[in-house]
N, CA, C and O atoms as CSV, one atom per row, in Angstrom:
chain,resi,resn,atom,element,x,y,z
A,1,MET,N,N,93.772,172.386,119.788
A,1,MET,CA,C,94.216,171.505,120.825
A,1,MET,C,C,95.376,170.684,120.262
A,1,MET,O,O,95.348,170.265,119.105
A,2,ARG,N,N,96.389,170.461,121.086
A,2,ARG,CA,C,97.557,169.691,120.661
A,2,ARG,C,C,97.413,168.254,121.143
A,2,ARG,O,O,97.014,167.995,122.278
A,3,LEU,N,N,97.743,167.336,120.259
A,3,LEU,CA,C,97.751,165.917,120.585
A,3,LEU,C,C,99.186,165.423,120.574
A,3,LEU,O,O,100.043,165.992,119.898
A,4,LYS,N,N,99.441,164.371,121.320
A,4,LYS,CA,C,100.755,163.735,121.323
A,4,LYS,C,C,100.555,162.239,121.516
A,4,LYS,O,O,99.457,161.783,121.839
A,5,VAL,N,N,101.617,161.488,121.316
A,5,VAL,CA,C,101.578,160.040,121.534
A,5,VAL,C,C,102.232,159.767,122.886
A,5,VAL,O,O,103.360,160.192,123.138
A,6,ASP,N,N,101.503,159.044,123.763
A,6,ASP,CA,C,102.082,158.737,125.074
A,6,ASP,C,C,102.972,157.506,124.993
A,6,ASP,O,O,103.129,156.919,123.923
A,7,GLU,N,N,103.547,157.118,126.106
A,7,GLU,CA,C,104.499,156.000,126.139
A,7,GLU,C,C,103.860,154.656,125.793
A,7,GLU,O,O,104.567,153.695,125.490
A,8,LYS,N,N,102.525,154.580,125.836
A,8,LYS,CA,C,101.823,153.337,125.493
A,8,LYS,C,C,101.374,153.311,124.030
A,8,LYS,O,O,100.711,152.367,123.601
A,9,GLY,N,N,101.733,154.337,123.271
A,9,GLY,CA,C,101.361,154.391,121.858
A,9,GLY,C,C,99.949,154.886,121.624
A,9,GLY,O,O,99.387,154.670,120.550
A,10,ARG,N,N,99.358,155.556,122.626
A,10,ARG,CA,C,98.009,156.107,122.491
A,10,ARG,C,C,98.082,157.594,122.182
A,10,ARG,O,O,98.939,158.309,122.701
A,11,VAL,N,N,97.182,158.043,121.338
A,11,VAL,CA,C,97.072,159.468,121.041
A,11,VAL,C,C,96.254,160.090,122.167
A,11,VAL,O,O,95.119,159.686,122.422
A,12,VAL,N,N,96.848,161.080,122.837
A,12,VAL,CA,C,96.211,161.744,123.979
A,12,VAL,C,C,96.311,163.256,123.816
A,12,VAL,O,O,97.092,163.756,123.006
A,13,ARG,N,N,95.508,163.977,124.599
A,13,ARG,CA,C,95.613,165.437,124.626
A,13,ARG,C,C,96.890,165.834,125.328
A,13,ARG,O,O,97.285,165.229,126.324
A,14,ASP,N,N,97.520,166.844,124.803
A,14,ASP,CA,C,98.683,167.434,125.461
A,14,ASP,C,C,98.157,168.663,126.192
A,14,ASP,O,O,98.085,169.754,125.627
A,15,GLU,N,N,97.792,168.468,127.450
A,15,GLU,CA,C,97.138,169.525,128.222
A,15,GLU,C,C,97.974,170.801,128.321
A,15,GLU,O,O,97.422,171.901,128.320
A,16,THR,N,N,99.284,170.666,128.406
A,16,THR,CA,C,100.136,171.842,128.554
A,16,THR,C,C,100.495,172.468,127.205
A,16,THR,O,O,100.855,173.643,127.135
A,17,GLY,N,N,100.392,171.676,126.139
A,17,GLY,CA,C,100.801,172.163,124.826
A,17,GLY,C,C,102.304,172.185,124.649
A,17,GLY,O,O,102.814,172.681,123.644
A,18,LYS,N,N,103.017,171.643,125.635
A,18,LYS,CA,C,104.475,171.662,125.593
A,18,LYS,C,C,105.069,170.278,125.819
A,18,LYS,O,O,106.230,170.154,126.207
A,19,GLY,N,N,104.279,169.246,125.580
A,19,GLY,CA,C,104.757,167.882,125.795
A,19,GLY,C,C,105.910,167.542,124.880
A,19,GLY,O,O,106.092,168.150,123.825
A,20,GLU,N,N,106.680,166.570,125.299
A,20,GLU,CA,C,107.850,166.215,124.502
A,20,GLU,C,C,107.435,165.380,123.299
A,20,GLU,O,O,106.420,164.684,123.328
A,21,GLY,N,N,108.225,165.460,122.258
A,21,GLY,CA,C,107.950,164.704,121.040
A,21,GLY,C,C,107.097,165.475,120.055
A,21,GLY,O,O,106.713,166.621,120.290
A,22,ARG,N,N,106.809,164.808,118.937
A,22,ARG,CA,C,105.984,165.414,117.897
A,22,ARG,C,C,104.567,165.595,118.385
A,22,ARG,O,O,104.049,164.793,119.163
A,23,GLY,N,N,103.953,166.655,117.920
A,23,GLY,CA,C,102.558,166.910,118.254
A,23,GLY,C,C,101.758,167.139,116.989
A,23,GLY,O,O,102.310,167.420,115.925
A,24,ALA,N,N,100.467,167.017,117.120
A,24,ALA,CA,C,99.549,167.298,116.022
A,24,ALA,C,C,98.450,168.196,116.573
A,24,ALA,O,O,97.960,167.986,117.683
A,25,TYR,N,N,98.074,169.180,115.802
A,25,TYR,CA,C,97.053,170.115,116.248
A,25,TYR,C,C,95.745,169.843,115.529
A,25,TYR,O,O,95.719,169.632,114.316
A,26,VAL,N,N,94.656,169.849,116.293
A,26,VAL,CA,C,93.309,169.705,115.736
A,26,VAL,C,C,92.405,170.713,116.433
A,26,VAL,O,O,92.667,171.117,117.566
A,27,CYS,N,N,91.351,171.112,115.754
A,27,CYS,CA,C,90.396,171.999,116.410
A,27,CYS,C,C,89.595,171.168,117.422
A,27,CYS,O,O,89.403,169.971,117.212
A,28,PRO,N,N,89.130,171.777,118.504
A,28,PRO,CA,C,88.444,171.007,119.545
A,28,PRO,C,C,86.967,170.748,119.274
A,28,PRO,O,O,86.260,170.269,120.161
A,29,SER,N,N,86.488,171.049,118.079
A,29,SER,CA,C,85.066,170.835,117.803
A,29,SER,C,C,84.754,169.348,117.679
A,29,SER,O,O,85.641,168.539,117.409
A,30,ARG,N,N,83.511,169.002,117.875
A,30,ARG,CA,C,83.060,167.614,117.789
A,30,ARG,C,C,83.393,167.017,116.416
A,30,ARG,O,O,83.844,165.875,116.328
A,31,ALA,N,N,83.170,167.792,115.344
A,31,ALA,CA,C,83.422,167.289,113.985
A,31,ALA,C,C,84.897,166.923,113.799
A,31,ALA,O,O,85.211,165.894,113.203
A,32,CYS,N,N,85.790,167.757,114.305
A,32,CYS,CA,C,87.226,167.453,114.184
A,32,CYS,C,C,87.584,166.207,114.982
A,32,CYS,O,O,88.334,165.355,114.504
A,33,LEU,N,N,87.052,166.098,116.190
A,33,LEU,CA,C,87.356,164.938,117.024
A,33,LEU,C,C,86.800,163.653,116.421
A,33,LEU,O,O,87.428,162.599,116.523
A,34,GLU,N,N,85.634,163.731,115.796
A,34,GLU,CA,C,85.083,162.549,115.129
A,34,GLU,C,C,85.962,162.143,113.961
A,34,GLU,O,O,86.056,160.957,113.645
A,35,GLY,N,N,86.603,163.099,113.317
A,35,GLY,CA,C,87.492,162.817,112.195
A,35,GLY,C,C,88.791,162.152,112.593
A,35,GLY,O,O,89.536,161.690,111.729
A,36,LEU,N,N,89.081,162.093,113.879
A,36,LEU,CA,C,90.317,161.462,114.337
A,36,LEU,C,C,90.338,159.966,114.055
A,36,LEU,O,O,91.394,159.337,114.129
A,37,GLY,N,N,89.201,159.399,113.737
A,37,GLY,CA,C,89.151,157.980,113.413
A,37,GLY,C,C,89.972,157.625,112.181
A,37,GLY,O,O,90.299,156.457,111.971
A,38,ARG,N,N,90.307,158.617,111.369
A,38,ARG,CA,C,91.161,158.370,110.201
A,38,ARG,C,C,92.605,158.293,110.695
A,38,ARG,O,O,93.392,159.224,110.520
A,39,ILE,N,N,92.921,157.186,111.301
A,39,ILE,CA,C,94.186,156.994,112.005
A,39,ILE,C,C,95.396,157.140,111.092
A,39,ILE,O,O,96.479,157.490,111.561
A,40,GLU,N,N,95.237,156.881,109.816
A,40,GLU,CA,C,96.367,156.995,108.888
A,40,GLU,C,C,96.890,158.427,108.825
A,40,GLU,O,O,98.095,158.640,108.688
A,41,ARG,N,N,96.000,159.404,108.922
A,41,ARG,CA,C,96.428,160.811,108.915
A,41,ARG,C,C,97.233,161.128,110.160
A,41,ARG,O,O,98.214,161.869,110.103
A,42,LEU,N,N,96.815,160.563,111.290
A,42,LEU,CA,C,97.571,160.791,112.525
A,42,LEU,C,C,98.929,160.112,112.470
A,42,LEU,O,O,99.921,160.664,112.946
A,43,LYS,N,N,98.979,158.925,111.895
A,43,LYS,CA,C,100.264,158.236,111.762
A,43,LYS,C,C,101.241,159.092,110.960
A,43,LYS,O,O,102.424,159.175,111.290
A,44,LYS,N,N,100.738,159.716,109.918
A,44,LYS,CA,C,101.592,160.570,109.101
A,44,LYS,C,C,102.051,161.787,109.905
A,44,LYS,O,O,103.222,162.162,109.850
A,45,ALA,N,N,101.141,162.396,110.644
A,45,ALA,CA,C,101.487,163.577,111.439
A,45,ALA,C,C,102.531,163.251,112.504
A,45,ALA,O,O,103.433,164.048,112.764
A,46,PHE,N,N,102.404,162.077,113.114
A,46,PHE,CA,C,103.342,161.682,114.170
A,46,PHE,C,C,104.541,160.908,113.641
A,46,PHE,O,O,105.431,160.526,114.401
A,47,ARG,N,N,104.557,160.680,112.325
A,47,ARG,CA,C,105.629,159.900,111.689
A,47,ARG,C,C,105.763,158.524,112.352
A,47,ARG,O,O,106.861,158.067,112.667
A,48,GLN,N,N,104.620,157.890,112.550
A,48,GLN,CA,C,104.561,156.570,113.185
A,48,GLN,C,C,104.318,155.504,112.122
A,48,GLN,O,O,103.514,155.694,111.210
A,49,LYS,N,N,105.002,154.412,112.247
A,49,LYS,CA,C,104.766,153.283,111.342
A,49,LYS,C,C,104.043,152.154,112.070
A,49,LYS,O,O,103.384,151.327,111.441
A,50,GLY,N,N,104.165,152.120,113.370
A,50,GLY,CA,C,103.549,151.064,114.165
A,50,GLY,C,C,102.100,151.367,114.509
A,50,GLY,O,O,101.460,152.225,113.900
A,51,GLU,N,N,101.606,150.649,115.488
A,51,GLU,CA,C,100.211,150.748,115.914
A,51,GLU,C,C,99.974,152.049,116.689
A,51,GLU,O,O,100.773,152.429,117.545
A,52,LEU,N,N,98.881,152.714,116.379
A,52,LEU,CA,C,98.440,153.910,117.106
A,52,LEU,C,C,97.000,153.694,117.510
A,52,LEU,O,O,96.205,153.182,116.721
A,53,THR,N,N,96.652,154.075,118.723
A,53,THR,CA,C,95.260,154.013,119.161
A,53,THR,C,C,94.881,155.352,119.773
A,53,THR,O,O,95.737,156.092,120.259
A,54,LEU,N,N,93.599,155.652,119.745
A,54,LEU,CA,C,93.098,156.879,120.347
A,54,LEU,C,C,92.738,156.617,121.796
A,54,LEU,O,O,92.116,155.601,122.108
A,55,HIS,N,N,93.118,157.511,122.674
A,55,HIS,CA,C,92.698,157.406,124.065
A,55,HIS,C,C,91.178,157.589,124.088
A,55,HIS,O,O,90.656,158.441,123.368
A,56,PRO,N,N,90.461,156.812,124.894
A,56,PRO,CA,C,88.990,156.902,124.915
A,56,PRO,C,C,88.452,158.306,125.196
A,56,PRO,O,O,87.348,158.633,124.759
A,57,ASP,N,N,89.199,159.138,125.911
A,57,ASP,CA,C,88.734,160.496,126.206
A,57,ASP,C,C,88.654,161.379,124.961
A,57,ASP,O,O,87.991,162.416,124.986
A,58,LEU,N,N,89.320,160.986,123.873
A,58,LEU,CA,C,89.288,161.786,122.645
A,58,LEU,C,C,88.071,161.495,121.778
A,58,LEU,O,O,87.735,162.276,120.888
A,59,ILE,N,N,87.413,160.370,122.038
A,59,ILE,CA,C,86.295,159.954,121.209
A,59,ILE,C,C,85.010,160.560,121.760
A,59,ILE,O,O,84.620,160.246,122.885
A,60,PRO,N,N,84.335,161.432,120.984
A,60,PRO,CA,C,83.097,162.061,121.479
A,60,PRO,C,C,82.018,161.011,121.721
A,60,PRO,O,O,81.877,160.051,120.965
A,61,THR,N,N,81.264,161.221,122.794
A,61,THR,CA,C,80.134,160.349,123.089
A,61,THR,C,C,78.851,161.040,122.683
A,61,THR,O,O,78.867,162.212,122.306
A,62,GLN,N,N,77.762,160.339,122.754
A,62,GLN,CA,C,76.467,160.918,122.374
A,62,GLN,C,C,76.092,162.110,123.261
A,62,GLN,O,O,75.400,163.019,122.804
A,63,GLN,N,N,76.541,162.118,124.527
A,63,GLN,CA,C,76.200,163.200,125.434
A,63,GLN,C,C,76.975,164.468,125.143
A,63,GLN,O,O,76.520,165.551,125.511
A,64,ASP,N,N,78.150,164.375,124.485
A,64,ASP,CA,C,78.993,165.557,124.245
A,64,ASP,C,C,78.335,166.537,123.315
A,64,ASP,O,O,78.910,167.582,123.011
């Protein structure tokens, strides 16, 4: 699954896989999504120095 940073500085899914800007690829498994909390790795992938947040839809819940 491809991730991108939206205009609000949130990491979101790139549903089309063709969104503009830098993207980062992660596997869609629960373990990979739980690992997204290591925001420093995402900052490096997106070459971001400022604040980055995860969109709530990316964070697995207990029901997932």
